[in-house]
N, C-alpha and C positions, 0 to 999 in steps of 0.2 A: 638346397631344397629340403630343409628339415620339416618334419611335421611337429606342430606344437605339442609339447608334452610327451612325445615318443622319442626317446634317445635311439641312436643308431647301433644298438647292440650287435645287430646282424652284421653290419659292415665292420665293427671293431673285431668281432669274432672271426669273421673271414680274413681280415688282414692278418691277424695273429696266427691263423692256421697255414697262411702261405697261399691260399686259393685266390687268385686274381682273374676270375674268369667272368664273361658276360653273356647272360641269357639273351639279351637284346643287344648285340654288338653293333656298333656303329662302323661306318667305313673307316674311320680314323682309329677306332679301337680294335680293329680285326686283328692286329699283331699280338694283342693279349690273347689268352686262351679264350674259348668260346663256351666253355661247359659250367660256368659257376652256377647258374640257375638249375641246371639239370642235376649237378652234383648236390646241391642244397636240398633238393627234394629227395632224390634217390638214395642219398647216404645217410638221411636222418637229421642233417644240420638244421633244417627248419625247426625240428622239434627242440633241438638245443637252443636255438635262438629265442624260441618262446619261453624255454626255461630260464633264460637271461633277462627276461623283462617284458618281451612282447607277447604277453600270455593273456591278455585281456581283450578279447574280440569286441565288446561293446565299447570300450574306451578307444581302441584303434579305429573302429568304424565311426565313432563320433566325430573325428576330424576329417573324414573324407565326405565328399559330396556326391552322394548317390542319386542317380535319376531313374525314375521308373516311367516318366512320361516321355514324350517324343522329343528327340534332340535333333537339331540340324547341325551337320558337319560340313566342311569344305568338299570340293569335288563333287557337288550335286548329291550328297549323301544325306539320308535320314535314318535314325536309329529309333525304333519303337520296341523297347524290351518286352519280350514275352512274359507272361504272368510269373514265370519261375526265376526271371533274370532281372538284373539291374545294370546300370551303366555308369562308368566313371570317365570324365574328361581327360584329356591327355595329360594334364598336369598331375592329377591324382593317381592316374594309371602309372606314370613314372615313379610316384611316391612308393606305390606297391612294388614296383619292379626293383626299385633301388633299395628301399629300407627293409623290405621283407625278404625278397628273393635275391639280393645281392647283385642284380643286374646293373647295367649302365643305362642311364637316362638317354632317351632317344627321341629327339624333337619330331620325328617323323610319325610317332605313335599318335593317332587320332583319339584313342580311348581304350577302353576295355569293358567287356561284357563278363559279369560274374554272377554266381547264383545268389538269390535273394536270402536264402537260409543258412548260407556259410560265409563267414568272414575270411579274407585272405589270409589271416593268421590262425584260423581253426584247422584242426586235423581234417585232411581231405579238401581244404579250400583250393580253389582254382580260379583262373581267369584267362580269357583269350583276348589278347591285344588286337587293335585294328590298325592296319596300315593301307594306304591307297597306293597302287602301283599303276604307272602310267604306260600300259602295255599296248594300248590299241585293241582292236577287237579280235577275240579268240574264236576261230571258225569252229562251229560245232561239228562239222563234218569229219574233223580229225578224231573224235571220240571213238568212233567205230574202229579205229586202228589201234586203240590203247587196250593192251592185254595186261591184266593186273600181275601176273607172275613174271612177265617180261620186265615190267616196270620195277617189281620187287628185286629182281636179279641185278638191274642196274644200279639200284640203291645199295645193294649189298657190295657190289663190285666196286663203287666209286666212294664209299664212305670209309675214311681211315680213322675218324675220330671216335666213332661208336661201332658196336656190333649190331647191325640190323637183324633181328631175329624173324621178322615176318610182319604181316598185316594184322594190326589190332581191329582195323576196318578197312577192307579193300576200297579203292576209289570208286565213288558213284558220281554221276553227272546228270543233272536234270536241265535240258535245254530250254525248257519253259521258265524256269526261274534263274538260270545261269549259276546254279550252285554245284561246285565241285568239292566233294567231301572225302577225306581219307585220314587214316591214322596208322602210324608205324610203332611197332613195339621194339624197343632197343635196350641193349645193355651197355651201361655207361662205365668208363673206367673207375675201377675201385668201388663200384656200388654193389650192395649185397642183393638189391631187388632190381627188377626190370622197370622201365618207365615207358610211357606212351606219349608220342608227339602227335596230337590231333591238329588238324588243319581244316579249315573251312574257307573256301575262295568263292566270293561272289563276283561273277563275271558281269562286265557292263558293256555299254556300247563303245566307250573310249578307254576303259582300263578295268582294273579289278580291285577288290577289297580282300586282303589277305588276313584272316583271323588265325592266330596261332598260340599254342600254349604247351605246357608240359605237365604230367601228372603220373604219380606212381601207379603202377599196374593195379595194385590192390584198391584203388580208388576209381579205376577207369570206368567201370560200369555206371556210376553216377553220372559222370560227364558224358558218356556215350549217348544216354538218353537224351541229352540236351542239344546234340549237334544240329538237328533240324531246327529246333527253336532259335539257336544262335544264328544260323543262315538266315532265317526269315525275319529275325529281329533288325536286320539292316537291308536298306533298299536304295537303290539310285532313284532320283526323282524322275517323273515322267519325261521322256524324250531322251533319257541317258540309261535306259535299262538295256538288258541284253537283247531283247526282242525288238528294240527301237533302231536296230542297225539300218543304215541308208547306204545306198551305192555312193562310193567316194569315200568312205569312212576308212581311216588307217587301220591296217590289218596287222596282227601279231604273226610274225613270219615262222614260228616254230610249232611243232606239234604239241598236242595237249599233254603228253607225257613229260614234256620239258618243264611244264608247270610244276610236276611233281619231283622229277629227278634233277632238274637244273643242269641239262647237259651244255656242252660248250657253246657259247654265243659269239657271234662275230659282227663286228661293225664293218660295213664295207670300206670304210676309210681308215681302219686300224687293223692290226694283226689280230688273229684269233686270240679270245681271252677266255680263260677257264677259271671257275671257282667252284668249290665243292659243294655237294648236297647240304652240308652242315650249314652253309651260309643262308640258305633257304629256311632250314629248320630254326636256326638261332636268330634270324632276324636282320639280315643286312639291308633288305629292301632294294638292292640293286639287281633286279631279277631278269630284265631284258634291256637290249639296246634296240632303239626303234629304227626301223629300216625304210619307212616311208612307203610301203606297198599298201594298196588301196582295196577296199571291197569292191568286187565287180558288180555283183548284184545282191539286192536285198534278200532274194530267195535262197537263203542258206538253211536247207532242211538237213535233218540228222540222218546221213546215209554214208555208207562206205565209199571211199573215193577209188 
């Protein structure tokens, strides 16, 4: 997966440093450490990589295929980047993840949304990758039971890889659009500064889109302003949107806080299976086990149960 004219200085540097961690870990790569992309940003290795050769944003961007017009993706998805954003397909997104951020290529990544005015190799550059998760329909009535401080405590109690400091943005949910947005501020092992993990989840009738990234805290405000634009840049096609739910649709069996904390999940035919919050943060994509429950009624209004 080499980029024409762009040597893998980042990969060589990281191999020599002993870091073999993956920002977007696959199921088969989980046994390797999961924090390379995070350490890359938070410890300043990205700046070092730029100093070793990937220091020309114009040259780097010239070999990527950015889209600013509408793009059709699998799973009944359409991307129309906001005026401040641009889109990379899955192949180019993996180039950025692998060659710049030192992560592992992940075929489940459908693409990436990035700012138009910043290259991935620029200071403060960022991108949120897109993955589709076949969860079934998430009942909006569960949202009233979600308490931000309770969810935060669960994150702090269940995360062993990083220190969760607090919310950089507490969870918010809009049942009209199906957008669940939140961001946690964390302290990474060996890092001098803190980092922020922003997440944008677009819920649909049959599944959801997970948009995830990482950024140094000092650059967070610029990305924070774009989170709504990121969410509105991706849509399910008509008939597959969150408000298109029909009686008989498959139902996600866990509360909405489970989308954030990734609590234990049980397949009725298997033993209970647990994996940590960092899996959701770092990109496993194995977020739920489907249980076959069904929506009883289309009238799912936002109310406490």
